[in-house]
N, C-alpha and C positions, 0 to 999 in steps of 0.2 A: 453335538461334541463340544465339550468345553476346550476353549483355546489354551493352548500351551499342556495340555495333557497328551501323554504318549498313546497313540492309536495302534492297537496291534488287532490284525485279522487272521484268523485261524479257518484254513479251508478244509473242510471234512472233519468229521467227528467220531472217529473210532479210537483204538488204543493209542495210536501217536497225537491225534488231536486233542484228546482228553489230557493227556499227560503235559501236551504243551500249555494248555489252559491252566492247569494247576501250577506248573512251574513260573508261568508267567505272574500268576497271581502273587505267588510267593515273593518273587524278586520285585515287583512293581505293584502294590496293592491298589494303587490309585488309578492303574491305568485303564482306558476304555478298550475293552475287548469285544469283538464282534465275531462270533461264529457264522460261518456259512456252510449249511448243510441239507440236502435234500430230504432228509429221513423226517417222518412226522415226530418221531420221538427222540430223546437225545442219545442214548446209548443202545446198540443192540451188540449182544455178545455171540458172534458167530461159531465161536469154537464149541458152543454149546448144542448146536444145531443137531450134530450126529446122536447125541445122547438123549435130545428130545425126540428123535426118530424111532429110538430104541426103546421109547416110553418111560424113560427115568425122570423126566420133567416136563411141565407144560411148556408150550410154545411162549406164551405171554410172559414168563418168567425170564426169559432172555433180555426183556425190555427193561430199561432203567431210567428213569427220571431223577437228574441231580439237581432240577430247578435252578437253571440258569439265571431266570430272573431275580431269584433271592440272591445270586451272586454278582448282581449288577452287569450280567453279562447279556449283550443284545444278540439273539439269533435271528438270523434269516434264512427262512427255507426257500431253499433255491440252488442254482448251480453256478459255480465261479466259472466264467468265461474266459476272461483275460485279465492279466495284471500289466499295468503299465508303469515301469520302473522307473521312469521320468518324471511322469506328473504324480507317480505315488497313488496310483487309483486303481480300484478294483471293480471290473464290469462283471455284474450279477444278474442272472435270469431269475427273477423272484417270481412269487405267487402272483403280483399284480404288474407284472412286465419288467423290464430291465431299469436297472438303477446302477448307479456309482458309489462306491464306498471309499473314502479316502483311508490312507493308512500311513503309519510311519515304518512300520514293520509286519511282514507277512509269514505265516507258517502255511507251506502246502502239505497237507496230509490226507488226500482223497483216498488212499489205499490202492486197491488193486482191482482187477474185474477177472471174471473167470476165462481162461484160455479156451477159445472154441478151436478145435483142430480144423485145418483147412480140407475138409474132405465133402464129398457130395451128401446132401440131404441134411447137413447138419441145421442149418439157419431154418429149414421147413420143419425140424421136429423139436427144437428148443422151446418148452413151454406148451408142448402138446405130447408129454408122456416121457420125454427126455428132460432132465432139470438139472441146472448146478444145484449146490447145496450152500447158499450164501446168504440167504434171506430167510426170514420168517414166513414170507409170502410163498416162497419156493417150497417150504417145508410143508405148509398147508396144501399147497397143490400136489406134493406127493402123498400126503396123507389122505388126500380124496381119492387118488389113484389105486391107494392100496385097499380099498373097500372091494375091488374086484381082481386086482392084480395076484398072479400066483408067481411069476417068474420074473427076476430083475436081472439087469447087467450093470455093473460098474465098470466106466471107462477111467481107468488110471490107478494104480495101485501104491499113490502115496499114503500118508497117514490119513487124509480125509476120505479116500477110496476106501481103504481098509476100514474105518470106523463106520462108514455108511454100509458097508457090505455086510459087517457084523450086526449091525442095527436091524438090516432087512432080513437076515438070517434068522435073528432073535424073533421077528414078527412072522416066521413061518414061511418065508418065501424061498423059492429055489434059486440061488444067488450064484452068477457066474463073473468073476472078477477077472478084467483082461488090462494088460500092459503092453506097450510096444518094446519094453525092456523085459531082460529076462530074470527078473527078480521082483519081489514085493519091496517097498522103501527103497528105492533105486536112489543112490548118490547121499543114504544118511545111514544106510546099514551096509557092511560088509556081506557077501554073498552067504557065507556060513552062518551068520546070524539070521539073515534074512530067511535061509531055508528053515529054521527053528520056528519063525513067525510064520511061515508058509504051511508049514506040517501041523501048526495049531489051528490054522484057518479051514484046512480040509479036514481035520479033525471033528469041525464043527459043522462039515458039509457044504461049504463053501468051495467053488470050482476055481481054481485059478489057472490062467490060461497064459502062459509067459511068451514073449515074442509075439504077441498078436495085436498087432496096431489095428485102430479102427479104419478101415480103408473107404467104408460107406455107412452112411446112417438110412436104414430102411424105413420107407415110411408111405402112408397111403393118405395124407391130410393127417394120420397120426402117427406118432413113432411105433414102430413095429418090430425092430430090430438093428443088429449090427452085422455087417459083412468084413470078416477079417481073412484076407487071404482067399482060400477056396471054402472057408468055414462061413455058414450063415448061422447066426444065433439068434433065434426067433424069441421074444420077450414080450411083456406086457408094461415094463416100467424101465427107464433108463435114469442112471445118475452120472453126472458128467463130472469127474474130478482129475482132468488132465493137467492141472495147474493153474497159474495166475498170470496175469500180465499187468506191470505197474500202469498205472493211472498217469499218464504224463501228457494227456491232452492239453492241459492249462499251459504246460512248459513249452510245447510246442507252439500254442498260440501266443505266448508272451515273448517269445525269442530267448528262451532260457536253454542252457545246454542238457542235453538228457540221451540217452541210449537205451539199448534193449533192457538192461538191467534196473533202470529208472533214472530220475534227475541227478544230474550231476553234482554232487556237494563236496565241503570238504570237511575236516574233523570238527567244525562248530556247526556243523549241518547248514552251512550258509551255500546258497546256489550260485550260479555265476553272476547274478544280480545283486548289486549291494540292498541288504536289509530284507532280502528275501530268502528265507530258509525252507526246507523241505525235510520232512521225517516220515518213516514207516514205509509200508509197501512199495510207494510211490518214488522213494528215493534209493539210489544205488547204495550198496554197503561193501564192505570189506572184511576180511578175517583180522582178528586180533593176533593171530599167530604169525602170519607173514604180510600183511597189510595189503594182500592183493584182493582182487574183487571176490566177492562171496556173497552168494544170494540166497542167505538165510531169511525167508521172509516170514517172521514169526512175530506173534503178540508181544511178547516179552521184549523182543529187540526193538519193535515199533515203538513201545512204551517208553524204553530207555532213550532212545533218539529223539522221541517228543520232549522227553524232560530237556534234553540239552538245546533243542531247538527254541522251546518255548522260553526257557532262562534266557537265551541269547537274544531272542527277539525283545525281551524286556530290559536289555542292556547288560546282561551278564557276560562272562568270558569263559563257558564251559567248554569242555571238550568231550569227544565220543571217541573211545580207542579203536572201536571196531567189535563185532560179534563174535561170541565162540560157536553161535549155533547151536546151542543147548535147547533140547527138546524132549517131551515126553508125551505119550499117547497110551490110550488104554483100550485095547481090542477085547471085548468080553472080560475076562477076568485076568488077561495078560497085560502087564505094565512093560512097556516099550521105551527106551530112554537112549539119548546119544547126545554126544557133544564133540565140537572140534571136526577133524578130518576123517574120512574112511582110508582104509589102506590105500585104496587104488588112487583116490584124491590126494593123499600126501605125497605118494610116488609122482603123482603128474605135476606137484608143485616142486619138484626136486629135492623132496626129503628122501632118506633110507630109513623107511618105516620098519619096525619091528614090533610084533604083537605078542601080548601074553593073553591067554584065555584059560580062564577056569569055570568050573561049575560046582558050587557047593551049597549047603545049607545056609541060611541066615542066623540060626539059632545053634546052640550046643545040640549035639546027637541025642542027648537024654531029654531033652523039653518036649513036651508036646506040641503040635501044631506047626512043626517045623516044615519050611518050604524051601525049595531050591531056586538060586539065582545064578544065572551066567552073565559073566563080566569078561569084556575084551578092552585091554587099553593098548594104545600104540604110542610108541615115542621114536624119535630120531636114533637112529643106532650110534651115531658119533657124538651128539652132545648130551643124549638122556632127556631131551626136552620133550614134555608130555604133546602129544598132537591130536588125541581124540580118544573116545571110549564109546562102549555101545554096552547096554545092560538089559537082560529080560528076566522077568520073574514074576509071580503073582503079587508080591509086594517088595518094595525096597529098592526097585531100579531107579526111580527120579533121585531119591535120597543118596545114592552113591556117585551117580551123573552130575548132581549138582555140585559135589565136592571136586570131582574132576574139572568140572568148568571152570570152577574158582581157581583151580590150579592153573588152568589154561589161561585164564585171565591174567594172572601175576606171573606167568612165565616160569612156572616151577618145573624142576626136572623130576624124575621117577623117584630118586633118591631123596629129594624134599617132600614130596608129597608122602613118601614112605615113613617120614617121622612125624606126621600129623596124630595126634592122639584122638582115637573115637571113644565114645562113651559105650559101656558094657554093663548089661544084666541079662541074666539068662533068660528071661521072658521077652526080650526085647532084640537081644544082639548076641553075638560071638565075642570072646575075647579077642581072638584075631579076627578082624572083620574081613567079609569077602573081598573089599576093595584092597586090602593090603596083602590077602593072598594072591590076588591077581598081579599086584605091584612086585612082590617076590618072585612069583613066576617069571614077570617081564625081565626082571635083572638077570636071572638066570639065562633067558633067551638071548640078552644082549651080549653073552660073553661068547656065545657060539660063533 
């Protein structure tokens, strides 16, 4: 290390770690940056795993080499064990044993790990027929199992669970999807919108079992099925998609403040220790709407946090305002998107939510190839402030939700978003966009 040169260490190299590196390089090109990560490769894009399982892309295409050496970035393959905020040293378990890395600032970004529900049999079954879908190695193990498997159970009906269920159904398996809650996409979709998604899945042949927690994992040295209440689901393959846990081990070892939702940070992504930042799934977050805790663990949010953490680690003074929770997934040929709060969540946070929901074509009635989209928008009745939105359709859902997400980011009201002009061409869109139709309906609902 050159004397007098700022030394930045980035722990973990996913969306947040990569963004932190790019931001730090831009702010301080001469900084000596070290990345500590256990992977053999630079980047792996986990959001593509279910689509690789579906057969749309090769597993190896999910790896990305960004040539850190050509960027004058040192990479240590290993696990970060402990940060010493006083000595400004990082203890690393590297390939050749433990080593100490000096730093001027640190960005913690190891992400999260799959949640393993505390039920009998789970530890004996993970990796032996029951798999999370978080790494290419797990994907390959699932592929190996698919050579003989005819039945599958997916535990968890969030986005990853739905993507995996659709992929396995596409591969010809008999698929059962179970969740302890009573709808698909809990926490991000209102029940009426979720019911549309459920109907779509069931139309594809996927059996959804709501209110069906995994009470026991059945095994005989190999995964054999799931017991839920009095129901036994015998199967050949299991996908574990019950959620994620922030990777906060290094915070615990280093004496940093942390909780169930992640490492405590302020709006500069600074932890409880000076010059130690955290970003991504490992960091606690909050909603841009009300500033209260909001656990939207999304790659886009991790990237935005990483940009702020990396820039500030290099000496900048940037601010992260919070997340909108804007997301999209594609299940089969159905595009599902959302942003902000559900109606239930908005009410829980003290708002008086009112919703407007429409279903309409995205093109003029006379134009061939038209397809319908359902849009639901929520606002606070007294202020008109937009609180959230959800959209479903074969195309165009993300396009509308991104616009609503931007409106939420800047605190717009229903009236203000309604004044935004949208592009029109009959081959692409309507004169009155479906989003504006939903907003007009919402205005009428507000008057009641």
